[in-house]
C-alpha positions in Angstrom: 83.7 61.8 28.4 84.6 58.3 30.1 84.2 54.7 29.7 82.5 52.4 32.0 84.7 49.3 32.3 81.3 47.1 33.1 80.1 47.7 29.6 83.5 46.2 28.1 82.2 42.7 26.6 83.8 40.2 24.5 82.8 40.2 20.7 80.2 38.2 19.2 82.9 36.1 17.5 84.6 35.3 20.4 81.7 33.1 21.6 82.7 30.6 19.2 85.9 28.8 17.7 88.5 31.7 17.5 90.8 31.8 14.3 93.9 32.9 16.3 94.2 29.6 17.7 94.3 28.2 14.3 96.7 30.7 13.1 99.0 30.3 16.4 99.0 26.3 15.6 100.3 26.9 12.4 102.7 30.0 13.1 104.6 28.0 15.8 104.1 24.5 14.3 105.5 25.5 10.9 108.6 26.7 12.6 109.1 24.3 15.6 108.6 21.4 13.1 111.0 22.6 10.1 113.9 20.4 9.1 116.0 20.8 6.0 118.9 19.8 4.1 122.0 21.4 2.1 124.5 19.8 0.4 127.4 19.9 -2.1 129.4 17.4 -4.0 133.5 17.2 -4.1 135.3 15.8 -7.1 139.0 15.4 -6.5 141.4 15.6 -9.4 142.9 12.4 -7.9 141.7 9.3 -9.6 142.1 7.7 -6.7 139.2 9.1 -4.6 135.9 9.0 -5.8 133.3 11.9 -5.8 132.1 12.7 -2.7 128.6 13.9 -1.8 127.7 15.8 1.3 124.5 16.2 2.9 123.7 18.4 5.8 120.3 18.1 7.7 119.4 21.2 9.6 116.2 22.1 11.9 114.8 23.9 14.8 116.1 25.4 17.0 118.8 26.2 14.3 121.8 25.9 16.5 123.5 25.7 13.0 127.2 26.0 15.0 126.3 22.4 16.3 125.7 20.9 12.9 128.5 18.4 11.8 129.6 17.3 8.3 132.5 15.7 6.8 134.7 17.7 4.6 136.5 15.1 2.1 140.2 16.0 1.6 142.0 15.1 -1.6 145.4 14.1 -0.3 146.6 10.5 0.4 147.0 10.9 4.0 143.4 12.0 5.1 140.1 11.2 4.2 137.9 14.0 5.8 137.9 16.6 8.4 134.8 17.4 10.6 133.5 20.7 10.0 130.1 22.9 11.2 127.8 25.3 9.7 127.8 28.9 11.2 125.6 30.8 12.9 123.2 30.3 15.9 119.9 31.5 15.5 117.9 29.5 18.2 117.0 32.8 20.1 114.8 34.3 17.9 113.2 30.8 16.7 112.6 29.8 20.5 111.4 33.2 21.2 109.1 32.8 18.4 107.7 29.2 19.5 107.4 30.1 22.7 105.1 33.3 22.6 103.2 31.1 19.9 102.3 28.2 22.6 101.5 30.8 25.4 99.3 32.6 23.0 97.2 29.3 22.0 97.0 28.5 25.5 95.9 32.1 26.4 93.4 32.1 23.7 92.1 28.4 24.8 91.4 30.1 28.3 89.8 33.1 27.2 87.5 31.0 24.9 87.1 28.7 27.9 86.0 31.9 30.1 83.9 33.5 27.2 81.8 30.2 26.9 81.4 28.6 30.3 81.7 31.6 32.5 80.5 34.6 30.4 78.1 35.8 33.3 81.2 36.4 35.7 83.3 37.9 32.8 80.4 40.5 32.1 79.6 41.0 36.1 83.2 41.6 37.2 84.5 44.8 35.9 88.2 44.1 35.9 88.2 40.7 33.7 87.5 43.0 30.3 90.1 45.2 31.2 92.8 42.4 32.0 91.7 40.3 29.0 92.0 43.6 26.9 95.5 44.6 28.2 96.8 41.0 27.6 95.6 41.0 24.1 97.2 44.3 23.3 100.5 42.9 25.0 100.5 39.7 22.7 99.5 41.5 19.6 102.9 43.6 20.2 105.0 40.8 21.2 103.6 39.0 18.3 104.9 41.5 15.9 108.5 41.8 17.6 108.6 37.9 17.5 107.7 37.8 13.8 110.2 40.7 12.9 113.0 38.6 15.2 112.3 35.5 13.6 111.8 36.7 10.2 115.3 38.5 10.4 116.6 35.2 11.6 115.3 33.3 8.7 117.0 35.2 6.2 120.3 34.6 8.1 119.6 31.2 8.0 118.7 31.0 4.3 122.2 32.5 3.4 124.1 30.3 6.3 122.5 27.2 4.5 123.0 28.3 1.1 124.9 25.5 -0.9 127.3 28.6 -2.3 127.9 29.2 1.5 128.8 25.5 2.2 131.5 25.2 -0.8 132.6 28.7 0.5 133.4 27.5 3.7 135.2 24.3 2.8 138.8 24.6 2.1 138.9 22.1 -0.4 137.2 23.6 -2.5 139.6 27.2 -2.8 142.4 25.1 -4.2 143.0 23.4 -7.7 143.0 19.8 -5.9 139.4 19.5 -6.3 136.2 20.7 -7.8 132.8 21.6 -5.9 129.6 21.7 -7.1 126.6 22.9 -5.4 123.8 20.7 -4.1 120.1 21.2 -4.0 118.9 24.5 -2.2 117.0 23.6 0.8 113.2 24.0 0.9 112.1 26.8 2.9 108.3 26.9 2.3 107.4 25.8 5.5 109.7 28.4 7.5 108.2 31.2 5.1 104.7 30.2 6.4 105.8 30.4 10.2 106.7 34.1 9.2 103.6 35.1 6.9 101.0 33.3 10.0 101.8 36.0 12.6 100.8 38.8 10.9 97.4 37.1 10.0 97.4 36.2 13.7 98.1 39.6 14.8 95.2 41.1 12.5 92.4 38.6 13.5 93.5 38.2 17.3 93.4 42.4 17.5 89.8 42.4 15.8 88.5 39.3 17.6 89.9 40.1 21.1 89.0 44.0 21.3 86.4 43.8 24.1 83.4 46.2 22.4 81.8 49.0 24.4 78.3 49.7 23.3 77.9 52.7 25.2 81.0 54.6 24.3 79.2 56.1 21.1 76.7 57.7 23.3 79.2 59.4 25.8 
């Protein structure tokens, strides 16, 4: 039993606007446009110094080790010292966003091919096979990128937690100051970027798998 590559053709849903385009936009857009804030307050036991509020902003590409903030000092000689957040999570984030962009442009190109050059697509026996192989590759890499970015996002949440911020400041370890955690960063948009690829992979595979009407007759 063999499969005639000439019988491979795009499914009917590919002749209109495809959902993977929307899912790809949401996926890399929600990750690439993310920005958040974490913070803490430091109250020195020295009455001469006021309460210091620390606000640290961070975002894509999540090179947290380059994000600076000022840690107040409670001695009389110094006012503050420069500190950095911990961790560099740019690799999974940039891979995730780059894959999303390429997936979006490939879906646009495939849609133009299906709509404007449908006859060429069906007459050339190589186009359906190439389309199928590229689609399978994108589906696999979506799963890999989503897994890597999901792990990276978990680590980012841990590194930007206000309790992690206070734990990294030496002034909070002694009796000279009282440190309080600030507001926890809102990760709703980043969480969406992890959920979307799962939906993208399912819809992508369903809508981009070429149909073979003669297969059941072999």
